[in-house]
C-alpha positions in Angstrom: 18.0 -23.0 20.0 15.4 -20.4 19.0 14.6 -22.2 15.7 14.5 -25.6 17.3 12.1 -24.4 20.0 9.9 -22.9 17.3 9.9 -26.1 15.4 9.0 -28.0 18.6 6.1 -25.7 19.2 5.0 -26.0 15.6 4.9 -29.8 15.9 2.9 -29.7 19.1 0.5 -27.2 17.5 0.1 -29.5 14.5 -0.8 -32.4 16.7 -3.3 -30.4 18.7 -5.0 -29.3 15.4 -5.5 -32.8 14.2 -9.1 -33.7 14.7 -10.3 -30.1 15.0 -12.7 -30.3 12.2 -13.4 -26.6 11.7 -9.8 -25.3 12.3 -7.8 -24.3 9.3 -4.7 -26.5 8.7 -1.5 -25.1 10.1 1.0 -23.9 7.4 4.3 -25.7 6.9 6.2 -24.4 9.9 9.6 -25.6 8.8 9.6 -23.3 5.9 8.5 -20.3 8.0 11.1 -21.2 10.7 13.7 -21.2 8.0 12.5 -17.9 6.7 12.8 -16.5 10.3 16.4 -17.8 10.3 17.2 -16.2 7.0 15.8 -12.8 8.1 17.7 -13.0 11.4 20.9 -13.6 9.3 20.2 -10.5 7.2 19.5 -12.4 4.0 16.7 -10.0 3.2 18.3 -6.9 4.5 16.9 -5.0 7.4 13.5 -6.5 8.0 11.9 -5.1 11.1 8.7 -7.2 11.2 6.9 -9.8 9.3 3.3 -10.9 9.9 1.5 -13.6 8.0 -2.3 -14.1 8.2 -3.8 -17.1 6.5 -7.0 -19.1 7.0 -8.3 -16.8 9.8 -5.2 -17.2 11.9 -1.9 -15.4 12.5 0.8 -17.9 11.5 3.8 -15.7 11.8 4.4 -12.6 13.9 8.1 -11.8 14.2 10.1 -8.6 15.0 13.8 -7.8 14.5 16.4 -5.1 15.2 14.8 -4.1 18.5 11.3 -3.5 17.2 8.1 -5.0 18.7 4.4 -4.9 18.2 4.1 -1.4 19.6 6.7 0.1 17.2 5.3 2.9 15.0 6.5 2.2 11.5 6.9 4.9 8.9 5.2 3.1 6.0 6.0 5.6 3.3 3.9 4.9 0.1 1.7 2.4 1.8 0.0 5.7 2.6 -1.1 5.9 -1.0 -3.1 2.7 -0.7 -4.8 4.0 2.4 -5.6 7.2 0.5 -7.1 5.1 -2.3 -9.4 3.5 0.3 -10.5 6.9 1.4 -11.2 7.9 -2.2 -13.3 4.8 -2.5 -15.4 5.8 0.5 -15.9 9.3 -0.9 -16.9 7.9 -4.3 -19.3 5.5 -2.7 -20.9 8.5 -0.8 -21.1 10.3 -4.2 -18.9 13.0 -2.8 -16.4 12.5 -5.6 -16.8 11.2 -9.1 -13.6 9.7 -10.5 -14.5 10.5 -14.1 -14.7 14.2 -13.3 -11.8 16.5 -14.5 -9.6 17.0 -11.5 -9.6 20.8 -11.8 -13.3 20.8 -10.9 -12.0 20.3 -7.3 -9.5 23.2 -7.4 -11.4 26.5 -7.2 -8.3 28.6 -8.0 -7.2 26.5 -11.0 -7.3 29.5 -13.4 -4.1 30.7 -11.7 -2.0 27.7 -12.3 0.9 27.6 -14.8 0.8 25.8 -18.2 -3.0 25.7 -18.1 -3.6 23.9 -21.4 -6.5 21.8 -22.7 -4.4 18.7 -21.9 -4.2 19.7 -18.3 -7.9 20.6 -18.1 -8.6 17.1 -19.4 -6.9 15.2 -16.5 -9.4 13.1 -14.8 -9.4 11.9 -11.2 -9.0 8.4 -12.4 -5.8 9.5 -14.2 -4.5 10.6 -10.8 -5.4 7.3 -9.2 -3.6 5.3 -11.9 -0.6 7.8 -12.1 -1.4 8.6 -15.7 -1.8 12.3 -15.1 0.8 13.2 -17.8 2.7 15.7 -15.8 6.4 16.2 -16.3 7.8 14.4 -13.3 10.8 12.2 -12.2 11.2 10.8 -8.8 12.9 7.5 -9.6 16.0 8.3 -11.6 17.5 10.4 -8.8 17.6 9.6 -5.1 15.2 11.4 -2.8 16.9 14.5 -1.4 18.6 15.2 -4.7 17.8 18.5 -6.3 16.8 16.8 -9.5 14.2 14.6 -7.8 10.7 16.0 -8.4 9.5 15.1 -4.9 12.5 16.9 -3.4 11.6 20.0 -5.5 8.0 19.7 -4.4 9.0 19.5 -0.7 11.2 22.5 -1.0 8.5 24.6 -2.7 6.3 27.1 -0.9 3.2 25.1 -1.6 3.3 21.4 -2.5 -0.1 21.2 -4.2 0.5 24.3 -6.3 3.9 22.9 -7.3 2.3 19.8 -8.8 -0.5 21.7 -10.5 2.0 24.1 -12.0 4.0 21.3 -13.7 4.0 21.3 -17.6 2.5 18.3 -19.3 4.8 15.7 -20.7 2.2 13.3 -22.2 -1.5 13.2 -22.8 -3.3 12.1 -19.6 -4.6 8.6 -19.5 -1.9 7.2 -21.8 1.1 6.2 -19.8 2.2 5.5 -16.2 4.7 7.8 -14.4 5.3 7.2 -10.7 4.3 10.4 -9.1 3.8 11.0 -5.4 2.6 14.5 -6.2 -0.6 13.3 -7.8 -1.4 11.5 -4.5 -1.1 14.9 -2.8 -3.7 16.1 -5.3 -6.0 13.3 -4.4 -5.6 14.4 -0.8 -6.6 17.9 -1.7 -9.6 16.6 -3.6 -10.7 14.6 -0.6 -10.3 17.6 1.7 -12.1 19.9 -0.7 -15.0 17.4 -1.1 -15.4 16.2 2.5 -14.7 19.5 4.3 -12.3 17.9 6.7 -8.6 16.8 6.7 -7.8 13.4 5.2 -6.4 12.4 8.6 -9.8 13.2 10.3 -11.8 11.5 7.5 -9.6 8.4 7.8 -9.7 8.3 11.6 -13.5 8.4 11.6 -14.2 6.1 8.7 -11.3 3.6 8.8 -9.2 3.7 11.9 -12.1 3.8 14.4 -14.0 0.8 12.9 -10.8 -1.2 12.7 -9.9 -0.2 16.3 -6.6 1.4 15.2 -5.9 3.5 18.2 -2.4 4.8 17.4 -1.1 6.5 14.3 1.0 9.4 13.3 0.4 11.3 10.0 2.7 14.1 8.8 1.4 17.4 7.5 2.7 19.6 4.8 3.8 23.2 5.6 0.4 24.3 4.5 -1.3 21.9 7.0 -2.5 19.3 4.5 -2.3 15.6 5.4 0.7 14.1 3.6 -1.2 11.5 1.6 1.9 10.6 -0.5 4.1 9.0 2.2 3.4 10.5 5.6 1.6 7.7 7.6 3.0 5.8 10.6 1.3 2.6 11.8 2.0 -0.4 14.0 2.5 -3.7 12.1 -0.7 -5.3 13.4 -2.7 -2.3 12.2 -1.2 -2.7 8.8 -2.4 -6.2 8.9 -5.9 -5.1 9.8 -6.0 -2.9 6.7 -4.8 -5.8 4.6 -7.4 -8.1 6.1 -10.1 -5.5 5.4 -9.2 -5.8 1.7 -9.0 -9.6 1.9 -12.6 -9.5 3.2 -13.7 -7.3 0.3 -14.2 -4.3 2.5 -16.2 -5.9 5.3 -15.3 -5.7 8.9 -17.3 -7.1 11.8 -20.4 -7.2 9.7 -20.1 -3.7 8.4 -19.2 -2.8 4.8 -16.6 -0.1 5.3 -15.4 0.0 1.7 -17.7 -0.9 -1.2 -16.8 -4.3 -2.6 -16.9 -2.9 -6.1 -14.2 -0.4 -5.2 -12.0 -3.1 -3.7 -12.3 -5.1 -6.9 -11.8 -2.1 -9.3 -9.0 -0.4 -7.4 -6.8 -3.5 -7.2 -7.1 -4.6 -10.8 -4.0 -4.4 -13.1 -5.3 -1.3 -14.9 -2.0 0.0 -16.4 1.5 -1.3 -17.2 4.0 0.1 -14.6 7.3 -1.1 -16.0 8.8 -4.5 -16.5 7.2 -7.0 -14.2 4.6 -4.7 -12.6 1.2 -3.3 -13.2 -0.9 -0.7 -11.3 -4.4 0.0 -10.2 -5.8 2.8 -8.0 -2.6 3.3 -5.9 -2.2 -0.5 -5.6 0.5 -2.6 -7.3 0.3 -5.9 -9.1 2.9 -8.3 -10.4 2.5 -9.1 -14.1 1.8 -12.7 -15.0 5.4 -13.4 -16.0 7.0 -12.1 -12.8 8.7 -14.8 -10.9 6.9 -14.0 -7.7 3.6 -15.1 -9.1 4.7 -17.5 -11.8 3.8 -20.7 -9.8 0.5 -19.5 -8.3 -2.7 -21.1 -9.5 -4.1 -17.6 -10.0 -2.3 -14.3 -10.2 -4.7 -12.3 -8.0 -1.9 -10.9 -5.7 -2.0 -7.1 -5.2 0.0 -5.1 -2.8 0.8 -1.7 -1.1 4.4 -0.8 -1.6 6.2 1.6 0.7 9.8 2.8 0.3 12.4 0.7 2.2 10.5 -2.5 2.0 7.2 -1.7 3.7 4.5 -4.0 2.2 1.0 -5.3 2.5 0.6 -8.3 0.2 -3.0 -9.6 -0.3 -3.6 -13.0 -2.1 -7.3 -13.7 -2.1 -7.2 -17.2 -3.5 -4.8 -18.2 -0.8 -6.8 -16.4 1.9 -3.5 -14.7 2.7 -2.1 -11.3 3.9 1.6 -10.7 4.4 2.9 -7.5 6.1 6.5 -6.5 6.3 8.1 -3.4 7.7 11.8 -2.7 6.8 14.5 -0.2 6.3 16.0 -1.5 3.0 16.3 1.9 1.4 18.8 0.7 -1.2 16.7 -2.2 -2.3 13.2 -2.4 -0.8 12.2 -5.4 -3.0 14.5 -7.9 -1.4 11.6 -9.6 0.4 9.9 -10.4 -2.9 11.7 -13.8 -3.2 10.5 -14.9 0.2 7.0 -15.1 -1.2 7.5 -17.9 -3.8 10.4 -19.5 -1.9 9.0 -19.7 1.6 5.5 -18.2 2.2 3.4 -19.5 -0.7 4.7 -23.1 -0.3 4.1 -22.9 3.5 0.5 -21.7 3.3 -0.4 -23.9 0.4 0.3 -27.0 2.5 
């Protein structure tokens, strides 16, 4: 009954839209209704919400497993993309220069372990693209395992010092290694440069203009904002952040993030394993990835949080898709919904 009623509403909406000259066409509702059925049936694991914004309208806004629009979602590494946005603001204000050696922003750097010329040559841009070169492994062992680098960092007496003290495995700027620790370093650089916490800086420069009124942000034992994975947001506020990027950093006539930073930070700057590429804390699908194979243009970029928390932005489709989920065994389950349901729907 729920799906039939949705389809009935979609037909009525479609009839109402006929003749509205300046109103974007409604997407193919049957496909989105079927996607809703599949999510309800658990075909994509535990999805808690899915929002689709296309053509200046919200075309899907659904919640599952007892969640609703007011639910605060732990978005995990989507936090990294928000941190990237804050770096862009600081770079635009000339507070930070991404081609500077990172150690310029750590006054006590002479006390760190394994202080080699290789480590001294790590640039801030290397942190942004996860090409720092540190010895690090947080993907081959589950989080919580003693062999996981993030677990070891969290159990250390000082998270930032733990990362800085790691030996070098490769020359910086030469290869991608997923490393939440380097995003913690970006947080320290922001706090050193701006003189305030990353949370305060983000609240003033991003959350307030976007009218994001509720959030939670974890702190480290040392009181630093957890820029690696510590942010909680409502689904509609995640959508606002995605729309800000879709609009090239502009919101209500104000340029919050420089358009050049939006463009540069979301480019496929480094290879990040089979099927993926990486920018400044933003992900891309490589051209041969099935998700984007049938798109007219592979301009899709996305924020990727553990468990299936995503913000997908597809500029040429004027599209933002947000999902929140608890698919901790396989967070990528929702990927197939993009080419199978969402892209065909909005392309109509």
